[in-house]
C-alpha angles and dihedrals in degrees: 000000000000106000132177095033125109118234095259093046092050092049091052092048093050092045092056091046090048092053091054094046093043091053091048090051091049102045095039090055094238094119091048091051092049089051093049092048091048098047105028103034105027096028091221115154126188135217110207133178118214122211118211125173108180143009112200139142103210097083094244124131088015093168090066102027144080127194122248092249093048090048092052092048091050093050088050091054090046093054093050097048108025140043099245107215135175114266096247090054088055089053094047093049090052091051095048094046091234117178121221138187100218136050112266131209137184126193125223134177125204128214103014103253118186089242089067083070103034098040114013101039097059090051093047090048095048089053096039093236121154121222140177122227119202107213130204097222096207094055101053110126092349094121141011088258099060133071119263129207096262091057092044090050091051092050093045090065093055106057098282114132129196137220139177124272092174127266099276107015092247119162099256095211090059093056128083116250093266092050095050091045089055092052095050099042103035095048089055092047093048096047095046089051091048099044096033090225137093121276111209106156128073135187122203118238106252084356104211116135091259094057095068137026144197092280089058092051091049089055091051089056090047090052094052102250116157098208144351134214134215134192090242107128118247150080127277113269128185093244091057121124104246090224093050106050119162126231136186114240117223128205137161107306141134115283089245091062091047090053093051093046088055095045099082094240095120092048092054111115102251093042094045089050090055092047089052090048091056095036092243096138 
């Protein structure tokens, strides 16, 4: 329903609208009431996956970054209000239909930027929080901006797991069948050889539903991946396709906005209907 705007312009517009709405929901108490009703009255608890890209303090790449201070404040909030678990544990819990009596969260990073090691990793380690980084295997060590094997090995020994994000970060739905198969299979092979451990999780480049298809998911099964993650917003639910799991994208924002985004308000049925109607998902 939003016409005449490019994808990036639409994203920026919706982000600004979201900031205003989230602050209203937070400071009016509506979000808190929603959370109380969900958790205390309905006894409904959520498992969510957060998607980060970069942690940096120079103001660049603000649409995919958070500052170190903001990141740490977010982790402190998560530790207080969620069980922070490894990503693979969240997937196993979903598969096994396990019930839990507290909200759960797992943390993921896409692309494998060097600041994941220099900025995010010290904070994660200080707070004893696990995370999974989805690596673009063809980019490792190729520039000063990307992780190298020494940094990956260091993190691997401190509760940081790794998954595949293809070889070249190509949009899989834009490739022919052979090209998509190469990205899916070769990245897994390269990372397993590099890390000397099994790679079972995959994240789609760009990650919206239009960026992959059923053929892609079939190749993931053939390659032996256990689960795959999109950038579609939402919590994990037991009816989810294991190769089409939702996450919540995080970027620099006030802590009030962060809290509302994680509250479940935006995924409630009437609100989600409105978001779909205005293409705000």
